[in-house]
C-alpha positions in Angstrom: 11.2 9.2 -9.3 11.6 5.6 -10.3 9.0 2.9 -10.1 10.9 1.1 -7.2 10.9 4.3 -5.2 7.1 4.7 -5.8 6.6 1.1 -4.7 8.7 1.6 -1.5 6.9 4.8 -0.8 3.5 3.2 -1.2 4.5 0.3 1.0 5.6 2.8 3.7 2.3 4.7 3.4 0.4 1.4 3.8 2.5 0.5 6.9 1.8 4.0 8.4 -1.9 3.6 7.8 -2.0 0.1 9.2 -0.1 0.9 12.3 -2.2 4.1 12.9 -5.4 2.0 12.7 -4.0 -0.5 15.2 -3.1 2.3 17.6 -6.4 4.2 17.1 -8.3 1.1 18.1 -6.9 1.3 21.7 -8.8 4.0 23.7 -5.9 4.9 26.0 -3.6 5.4 23.0 -6.2 7.6 21.3 -6.3 9.8 24.4 -2.6 10.5 24.0 -3.2 11.9 20.5 -0.6 9.5 19.0 0.2 9.9 15.3 2.4 7.6 13.3 4.9 9.9 11.5 7.0 7.1 10.0 6.8 3.3 9.8 9.1 1.5 7.4 11.9 -1.1 7.3 14.2 1.1 9.3 12.2 2.7 12.1 8.9 3.7 13.6 8.4 7.3 14.7 5.4 8.2 16.9 4.4 11.7 17.8 2.0 13.1 20.4 1.2 16.7 21.3 2.5 18.1 24.6 -0.9 19.7 25.2 -2.5 16.2 25.7 0.5 14.8 27.6 1.4 17.7 30.0 2.0 17.3 33.7 1.7 19.8 36.6 5.2 21.2 35.7 4.2 22.1 32.2 6.5 19.4 30.7 5.8 16.0 29.3 4.1 13.6 31.6 6.4 10.6 32.4 3.6 8.1 31.9 2.9 9.5 28.4 6.6 9.2 27.6 6.7 5.6 28.8 3.6 4.8 26.8 4.8 6.4 23.6 8.2 4.6 23.8 6.6 1.3 24.6 4.2 1.7 21.7 7.0 2.7 19.3 8.9 -0.5 20.0 5.7 -2.6 19.8 4.8 -1.0 16.5 8.3 -1.6 15.1 8.1 -5.3 15.9 4.5 -5.7 14.9 5.2 -4.0 11.6 8.4 -6.0 10.9 6.5 -9.3 11.5 3.6 -8.2 9.4 6.0 -7.2 6.5 7.4 -10.7 6.6 3.9 -12.3 6.6 4.3 -13.6 10.1 1.1 -13.8 12.2 2.0 -13.3 15.9 0.7 -11.4 18.9 3.2 -9.0 20.3 3.4 -8.1 24.0 5.8 -6.1 26.1 7.3 -8.4 28.7 9.5 -6.1 30.7 11.2 -2.7 30.3 13.6 -0.3 31.7 13.0 3.4 31.4 15.5 6.2 32.0 14.4 9.8 32.3 17.3 12.1 31.5 15.7 15.5 31.4 12.3 17.2 31.2 10.7 17.7 27.8 8.9 21.0 27.1 7.9 20.2 23.5 5.8 17.7 21.6 6.7 14.1 22.2 8.5 12.2 19.4 9.5 8.6 20.0 11.8 6.7 17.7 12.2 3.0 17.7 14.6 1.1 15.4 13.1 -1.9 13.6 14.9 -5.1 14.6 17.8 -6.0 12.3 17.6 -9.0 10.0 19.8 -11.2 12.3 17.7 -10.4 15.4 14.5 -10.8 13.5 15.6 -14.1 12.0 16.5 -15.4 15.5 13.0 -14.5 16.7 11.4 -16.1 13.7 13.3 -19.3 14.3 12.0 -19.4 17.9 8.5 -18.7 16.7 8.7 -21.6 14.2 10.2 -24.0 16.8 8.4 -23.1 20.0 5.5 -20.9 18.9 6.9 -18.0 20.9 10.0 -16.0 21.3 11.5 -12.8 22.7 13.5 -9.9 21.4 14.9 -6.7 23.0 14.2 -3.4 21.4 15.1 0.2 22.2 13.5 3.6 21.7 14.2 7.2 22.7 12.6 10.6 22.9 15.1 13.4 22.2 15.0 17.1 22.7 15.5 19.7 19.9 19.2 19.5 20.3 19.2 15.7 19.8 19.9 14.9 23.4 18.0 11.9 25.0 15.2 13.0 27.2 13.8 9.5 27.9 15.1 6.1 26.8 13.5 2.7 26.9 15.0 -0.8 26.6 12.3 -3.5 26.6 11.9 -7.2 26.0 9.0 -8.1 23.8 7.3 -11.4 23.5 5.8 -12.7 20.2 3.4 -15.5 20.3 2.4 -17.3 17.0 -1.2 -16.9 16.0 -3.1 -18.6 13.2 
């Protein structure tokens, strides 16, 4: 393993630990049993056990799916801003959820980190107006890779000092 790989791995481990600490500080999130499985320059992956998020039909509770997806996108943006040294508060502004099928397994939400172009546009808005918005997407898929629940959400970032 080369030194740059070690450095990248260490940075990813720090990002996972940082995001996990932020999530653990929120009591409703802790109740879901959320664990950060991945947090790097490409994506954020959050996991939660079905046993803590089950409904009366023995499948994943819709509110838990919504929460995990919302948090995955929030974490992707919060982490991307932090990696660039940007101090901003991140809020979900609005979202659209689609439930495609029930999930009878542990919940795994994947959110892609905003691309450089979208992030640069957000940073320009932050610099100019002190706030800006960006649309992010996340999904939970079944074992066959089919979407179970998808989220498209607009997040607001407000510069902080």
